[in-house]
Backbone as JSON, one array per atom type, in Angstrom:
{
  "sequence": "MQDTNVKIIEAQQASLCNSYKNPKPKLLKTNASIWFSKICKIKHLKPKYINIKANGKMSQDKKTTTNAIKYRIYQEIDFLYCKKQNLNQQLYHIHLKCAHYFNGMWQHIQNSVSSRLDDIVGTLYHKINKKLDTLIRHTHVSYNTEKNTNTHFSHDW",
  "N": [[-100.39, -11.18, -169.43], [-101.56, -10.22, -166.32], [-100.86, -7.41, -164.18], [-100.18, -7.93, -160.85], [-100.41, -7.0, -157.46], [-98.43, -7.96, -154.91], [-98.05, -8.22, -151.51], [-95.81, -8.74, -149.06], [-96.07, -9.53, -145.8], [-94.97, -9.18, -142.36], [-94.99, -11.67, -139.79], [-95.93, -10.66, -137.37], [-97.57, -8.46, -138.21], [-99.46, -9.89, -139.6], [-100.54, -11.29, -137.43], [-101.65, -9.19, -135.85], [-103.51, -8.32, -137.65], [-105.18, -10.51, -137.76], [-106.04, -10.7, -135.15], [-107.73, -8.6, -135.07], [-109.63, -9.42, -136.94], [-110.7, -11.75, -135.89], [-112.52, -11.3, -133.54], [-114.44, -9.56, -134.63], [-116.51, -10.75, -136.36], [-117.84, -12.08, -134.38], [-118.82, -10.0, -132.82], [-120.54, -8.96, -134.69], [-122.47, -11.05, -135.03], [-123.38, -11.14, -132.42], [-124.72, -8.63, -132.33], [-126.73, -9.14, -134.26], [-128.09, -11.2, -132.84], [-129.09, -9.78, -130.76], [-130.85, -8.14, -132.14], [-132.57, -9.93, -133.11], [-133.66, -10.86, -130.6], [-134.98, -8.7, -129.63], [-136.87, -8.16, -131.5], [-138.44, -10.48, -131.16], [-139.33, -9.85, -128.63], [-140.79, -7.59, -129.04], [-142.78, -8.48, -130.79], [-144.06, -10.28, -129.31], [-143.15, -12.98, -129.43], [-142.03, -16.45, -129.0], [-138.91, -17.43, -128.78], [-137.01, -20.35, -129.92], [-135.05, -20.95, -128.1], [-136.05, -20.71, -125.68], [-137.29, -22.61, -123.15], [-139.97, -23.22, -121.49], [-142.42, -24.66, -119.55], [-145.71, -25.13, -118.45], [-148.08, -26.69, -116.28], [-150.86, -26.24, -116.11], [-153.89, -25.0, -117.55], [-155.19, -22.72, -116.99], [-156.04, -19.23, -116.8], [-154.28, -17.92, -115.05], [-151.92, -19.58, -115.19], [-151.29, -19.23, -117.74], [-150.65, -16.57, -117.82], [-148.42, -16.54, -116.08], [-146.67, -18.11, -117.58], [-146.25, -16.44, -119.89], [-145.2, -14.21, -118.58], [-142.79, -15.47, -117.75], [-141.52, -16.13, -120.03], [-141.05, -13.51, -121.19], [-139.36, -12.41, -119.16], [-137.16, -14.15, -119.55], [-136.36, -13.54, -122.1], [-135.62, -10.72, -121.7], [-133.48, -11.28, -120.02], [-131.77, -12.57, -121.71], [-131.25, -10.52, -123.54], [-129.98, -8.62, -121.85], [-127.66, -10.15, -121.26], [-126.51, -10.43, -123.88], [-126.03, -7.79, -124.49], [-123.96, -7.23, -122.56], [-122.03, -8.95, -123.48], [-121.64, -7.7, -125.98], [-120.56, -5.35, -125.2], [-118.14, -6.16, -124.09], [-116.8, -7.2, -126.29], [-116.73, -5.0, -127.98], [-114.98, -3.34, -126.48], [-112.74, -4.85, -126.48], [-112.22, -4.99, -129.3], [-111.75, -2.24, -129.68], [-109.36, -1.59, -128.36], [-107.6, -3.32, -129.81], [-107.93, -2.09, -132.3], [-106.7, 0.48, -131.79], [-104.11, -0.35, -131.32], [-103.47, -1.5, -133.85], [-103.85, 0.7, -135.49], [-101.81, 2.39, -134.68], [-99.61, 0.8, -135.2], [-99.68, 0.25, -138.02], [-99.75, 2.59, -139.16], [-100.71, 4.88, -141.71], [-102.06, 3.04, -143.24], [-103.85, 1.51, -141.99], [-106.69, 2.09, -142.21], [-107.34, 1.17, -144.72], [-106.99, -1.63, -144.52], [-108.87, -2.16, -142.58], [-111.18, -1.52, -143.86], [-111.09, -3.44, -145.85], [-111.41, -5.87, -144.39], [-113.98, -5.36, -143.4], [-115.48, -5.33, -145.73], [-115.25, -8.01, -146.53], [-116.71, -9.21, -144.51], [-119.4, -8.37, -144.85], [-120.85, -10.02, -146.57], [-121.16, -12.17, -145.07], [-122.66, -11.1, -142.96], [-124.92, -10.46, -144.3], [-126.06, -12.98, -145.03], [-126.38, -14.0, -142.53], [-128.5, -12.24, -141.48], [-130.4, -12.86, -143.21], [-130.99, -15.47, -142.57], [-131.96, -15.18, -139.99], [-134.27, -13.56, -140.53], [-135.75, -15.57, -141.82], [-136.11, -17.33, -139.64], [-137.61, -15.63, -137.95], [-139.89, -15.3, -139.57], [-140.89, -17.98, -139.58], [-141.46, -18.37, -136.9], [-143.38, -16.34, -136.53], [-145.44, -17.39, -138.26], [-145.82, -19.81, -137.18], [-146.93, -18.97, -134.6], [-149.08, -17.56, -135.33], [-150.72, -19.5, -136.47], [-150.99, -21.31, -134.38], [-152.4, -19.48, -132.64], [-154.83, -19.01, -134.06], [-155.75, -21.69, -134.29], [-156.17, -22.2, -131.42], [-158.06, -20.18, -130.96], [-160.12, -20.98, -132.67], [-160.78, -23.41, -131.55], [-161.81, -22.58, -129.02], [-163.98, -21.08, -129.79], [-165.47, -23.09, -130.93], [-166.18, -24.65, -128.73], [-167.69, -22.82, -127.23], [-169.96, -22.51, -128.71], [-171.04, -25.0, -128.53], [-172.86, -25.52, -126.41]],
  "CA": [[-100.37, -11.46, -168.04], [-101.99, -9.07, -165.58], [-99.98, -7.02, -163.0], [-100.71, -8.18, -159.46], [-99.67, -6.52, -156.36], [-98.31, -8.96, -153.79], [-97.37, -7.57, -150.45], [-95.36, -9.83, -148.06], [-96.15, -8.86, -144.51], [-94.4, -9.91, -141.23], [-95.78, -12.49, -139.08], [-96.53, -9.75, -136.39], [-98.52, -7.87, -138.93], [-100.6, -10.78, -139.8], [-101.14, -11.49, -136.0], [-102.38, -8.1, -135.54], [-104.76, -8.31, -138.55], [-106.01, -11.7, -137.31], [-106.57, -10.3, -133.79], [-108.87, -7.77, -135.34], [-110.62, -10.15, -137.8], [-111.54, -12.81, -135.23], [-113.69, -10.95, -132.67], [-115.36, -8.76, -135.43], [-117.66, -11.46, -136.64], [-118.56, -12.39, -133.06], [-119.64, -8.73, -132.51], [-121.76, -8.75, -135.69], [-123.4, -12.09, -134.6], [-124.04, -10.72, -131.23], [-125.66, -7.57, -132.77], [-127.89, -9.83, -134.87], [-128.84, -11.91, -131.82], [-129.77, -8.74, -130.06], [-131.93, -7.58, -132.92], [-133.66, -11.01, -133.08], [-134.43, -11.0, -129.39], [-135.8, -7.44, -129.46], [-138.07, -8.32, -132.41], [-139.25, -11.46, -130.47], [-140.04, -9.14, -127.47], [-141.83, -6.62, -129.51], [-143.92, -9.16, -131.52], [-144.45, -11.33, -128.39], [-142.93, -14.31, -129.91], [-141.31, -17.26, -128.18], [-137.82, -18.07, -129.47], [-136.78, -21.74, -129.57], [-133.97, -21.13, -126.98], [-136.68, -20.63, -124.32], [-138.17, -23.82, -122.84], [-140.79, -23.06, -120.33], [-143.57, -25.48, -119.63], [-146.56, -25.01, -117.35], [-148.93, -27.83, -116.25], [-152.23, -25.88, -116.06], [-154.38, -24.3, -118.69], [-155.95, -21.65, -116.45], [-155.45, -17.84, -117.25], [-153.15, -17.63, -114.27], [-150.86, -20.32, -115.69], [-150.79, -18.61, -119.19], [-149.92, -15.24, -117.5], [-147.12, -16.95, -115.57], [-145.82, -18.57, -118.66], [-146.04, -15.29, -120.65], [-144.2, -13.42, -117.79], [-141.52, -16.11, -117.6], [-140.98, -15.92, -121.36], [-140.66, -12.13, -121.21], [-138.2, -12.39, -118.29], [-136.03, -14.94, -120.15], [-135.97, -12.65, -123.18], [-134.97, -9.74, -121.02], [-132.21, -11.8, -119.47], [-130.89, -12.84, -122.92], [-130.82, -9.29, -124.18], [-129.01, -8.18, -121.01], [-126.46, -10.92, -121.55], [-125.96, -10.06, -125.13], [-125.35, -6.39, -124.4], [-122.65, -7.29, -121.86], [-121.13, -9.55, -124.46], [-121.34, -6.76, -126.93], [-119.67, -4.38, -124.54], [-116.77, -6.7, -123.94], [-116.24, -7.28, -127.65], [-116.41, -3.7, -128.45], [-113.75, -2.82, -125.72], [-111.64, -5.66, -127.09], [-111.89, -4.36, -130.7], [-111.29, -0.88, -129.64], [-107.84, -1.69, -127.98], [-106.93, -3.85, -131.05], [-107.98, -1.04, -133.3], [-105.75, 1.47, -131.44], [-102.81, -0.88, -131.53], [-103.33, -1.68, -135.21], [-103.73, 2.08, -136.11], [-100.49, 2.79, -134.35], [-98.55, -0.06, -135.96], [-99.81, 0.28, -139.45], [-99.87, 4.09, -139.55], [-101.82, 5.29, -142.57], [-102.56, 1.85, -143.96], [-104.94, 0.77, -141.21], [-107.95, 2.21, -142.71], [-107.5, 0.21, -145.94], [-107.04, -3.02, -143.97], [-110.03, -2.22, -141.93], [-112.23, -1.5, -144.94], [-110.97, -4.76, -146.52], [-112.06, -6.75, -143.45], [-115.42, -5.03, -143.29], [-116.1, -5.81, -146.99], [-115.37, -9.39, -146.45], [-117.75, -9.54, -143.57], [-120.55, -7.86, -145.32], [-121.55, -11.12, -147.14], [-121.45, -13.06, -143.86], [-123.69, -10.54, -142.22], [-126.13, -10.46, -145.16], [-126.67, -14.39, -144.93], [-126.86, -14.16, -141.18], [-129.78, -11.59, -141.27], [-131.39, -13.57, -144.0], [-131.44, -16.64, -141.79], [-132.74, -14.65, -138.84], [-135.46, -13.2, -140.95], [-136.43, -16.81, -141.97], [-136.52, -17.79, -138.35], [-138.8, -14.75, -137.48], [-141.08, -15.71, -140.39], [-141.49, -19.22, -139.1], [-142.01, -18.15, -135.56], [-144.69, -15.59, -136.76], [-146.32, -18.2, -138.84], [-146.25, -20.78, -136.09], [-147.64, -18.33, -133.51], [-150.41, -17.19, -135.93], [-151.41, -20.85, -136.68], [-151.41, -21.82, -132.93], [-153.36, -18.68, -132.09], [-155.99, -19.4, -134.81], [-156.18, -23.01, -133.79], [-156.82, -21.95, -130.09], [-159.3, -19.42, -131.15], [-161.18, -21.79, -133.24], [-161.17, -24.37, -130.49], [-162.62, -21.88, -128.06], [-165.29, -20.75, -130.45], [-166.25, -24.31, -131.19], [-166.76, -25.06, -127.37], [-168.67, -21.88, -126.85], [-171.23, -22.76, -129.54], [-171.6, -26.34, -128.37], [-173.85, -25.67, -125.46]],
  "C": [[-100.64, -10.15, -167.29], [-100.94, -8.7, -164.41], [-100.73, -7.24, -161.76], [-99.83, -7.69, -158.34], [-99.65, -7.57, -155.26], [-97.45, -8.26, -152.68], [-97.05, -8.63, -149.36], [-95.34, -9.04, -146.66], [-95.45, -9.8, -143.34], [-95.46, -10.77, -140.51], [-96.58, -11.59, -137.97], [-97.63, -8.87, -136.97], [-99.7, -8.61, -139.17], [-101.26, -11.15, -138.54], [-102.0, -10.46, -135.7], [-103.73, -8.03, -136.33], [-105.68, -9.45, -138.05], [-106.68, -11.43, -136.0], [-107.7, -9.41, -133.95], [-109.98, -8.49, -136.13], [-111.37, -11.14, -136.89], [-112.71, -12.31, -134.38], [-114.75, -10.09, -133.48], [-116.57, -9.62, -135.91], [-118.5, -11.86, -135.43], [-119.4, -11.17, -132.65], [-120.85, -8.63, -133.44], [-122.79, -9.82, -135.52], [-124.14, -11.77, -133.41], [-125.07, -9.64, -131.46], [-126.93, -8.1, -133.43], [-128.69, -10.56, -133.87], [-129.64, -10.84, -131.0], [-131.03, -8.26, -130.76], [-133.1, -8.61, -132.98], [-134.43, -11.06, -131.7], [-135.35, -9.85, -129.15], [-136.98, -7.59, -130.26], [-139.1, -9.42, -131.73], [-140.01, -10.76, -129.29], [-141.11, -8.26, -127.97], [-143.09, -7.39, -130.1], [-144.44, -10.28, -130.66], [-144.38, -12.76, -128.96], [-142.04, -15.18, -128.96], [-140.15, -17.86, -128.91], [-137.61, -19.58, -129.04], [-135.84, -21.95, -128.45], [-134.66, -21.09, -125.72], [-137.61, -21.87, -124.21], [-138.81, -23.64, -121.56], [-142.08, -23.86, -120.47], [-144.41, -25.33, -118.21], [-147.74, -26.25, -117.41], [-150.46, -27.35, -116.42], [-152.58, -25.08, -117.28], [-155.22, -23.0, -118.31], [-155.23, -20.35, -116.98], [-154.32, -17.52, -116.45], [-151.91, -18.29, -114.79], [-150.33, -19.68, -117.0], [-150.06, -17.31, -118.82], [-148.58, -15.57, -116.95], [-146.21, -17.37, -116.69], [-145.39, -17.38, -119.55], [-145.0, -14.46, -119.96], [-142.74, -14.13, -117.82], [-140.76, -16.05, -118.97], [-140.33, -14.51, -121.62], [-139.3, -11.99, -120.42], [-136.97, -12.99, -118.93], [-135.51, -14.14, -121.36], [-135.14, -11.52, -122.76], [-133.54, -10.17, -120.58], [-131.25, -11.98, -120.67], [-130.42, -11.55, -123.58], [-129.81, -8.55, -123.19], [-127.59, -8.85, -121.3], [-125.71, -10.55, -122.81], [-125.4, -8.62, -125.13], [-124.11, -6.42, -123.64], [-121.65, -7.86, -122.73], [-120.65, -8.61, -125.5], [-120.25, -5.74, -126.47], [-118.28, -4.87, -124.4], [-116.16, -6.78, -125.28], [-115.92, -5.87, -128.18], [-115.11, -3.07, -127.76], [-112.58, -3.54, -126.32], [-111.16, -5.17, -128.49], [-111.32, -2.91, -130.58], [-109.74, -0.89, -129.29], [-107.05, -2.3, -129.1], [-106.84, -2.78, -132.12], [-106.92, 0.07, -133.04], [-104.32, 0.91, -131.71], [-102.47, -1.07, -132.96], [-102.96, -0.29, -135.96], [-102.39, 2.58, -135.8], [-99.35, 2.14, -135.06], [-98.59, 0.15, -137.41], [-99.76, 1.74, -140.05], [-100.95, 4.39, -140.39], [-102.52, 4.1, -143.3], [-103.73, 1.15, -143.29], [-106.36, 0.79, -141.76], [-108.33, 1.41, -143.91], [-107.64, -1.23, -145.44], [-108.39, -3.2, -143.27], [-111.25, -2.2, -142.76], [-112.22, -2.97, -145.67], [-111.69, -5.91, -145.58], [-113.5, -6.57, -143.39], [-116.06, -5.45, -144.56], [-116.25, -7.13, -147.06], [-116.5, -9.95, -145.56], [-119.16, -9.23, -143.88], [-121.49, -9.09, -145.9], [-122.06, -12.01, -145.96], [-122.7, -12.53, -143.15], [-125.0, -10.51, -143.09], [-126.77, -11.91, -145.06], [-127.07, -14.55, -143.45], [-128.2, -13.49, -140.91], [-130.88, -12.29, -142.09], [-131.85, -14.77, -143.23], [-132.28, -16.21, -140.6], [-134.11, -14.23, -139.24], [-136.49, -14.47, -141.33], [-136.9, -17.36, -140.67], [-137.79, -16.91, -137.77], [-140.01, -15.16, -138.33], [-141.65, -16.96, -139.94], [-142.04, -19.11, -137.82], [-143.31, -17.28, -135.6], [-145.74, -16.63, -137.28], [-146.84, -19.27, -137.8], [-147.13, -20.16, -134.97], [-149.0, -18.01, -134.0], [-151.25, -18.44, -135.99], [-151.86, -21.33, -135.31], [-152.55, -20.9, -132.35], [-154.81, -18.94, -132.77], [-156.56, -20.6, -134.39], [-156.92, -22.92, -132.43], [-158.01, -21.25, -130.15], [-160.43, -20.18, -131.74], [-161.69, -22.88, -132.33], [-162.18, -23.82, -129.5], [-163.92, -21.52, -128.65], [-166.11, -22.02, -130.57], [-166.95, -24.74, -129.74], [-167.86, -24.11, -126.95], [-169.99, -22.04, -127.5], [-171.81, -24.06, -129.22], [-172.7, -26.46, -127.42], [-175.13, -24.93, -125.99]]
}
């Protein structure tokens, strides 16, 4: 039989650990969402959370739609940064409380929580990369289709 270390902790200790564990994944997901939105902004992609429709097909309508999409992405990034700031402050205060309560053991508890969240973060970024790949593929296909259609009409006369 193997030796196993079992540590019985008080309810207050468990409560403090859980108060640190719960907002940490939210912060990591918010960071991932910020990264996704920034990549969409850089690569001029339209994420699925943006629903903007314009009636016309003129260049003015396309510019308006493009500017509206950029504005919506900027709004999303600003919102996510505010959310990140709030979560960081919350985690900071919980971290100070836990570090004081647990004395020298807090670093080990924090490392344990971080190692458990690494797998979740890995799968989250894998999903986001898949989303980006499909958005890039979809944008590339629609751009080529639009380009081929315009070329077809220009040679028609």
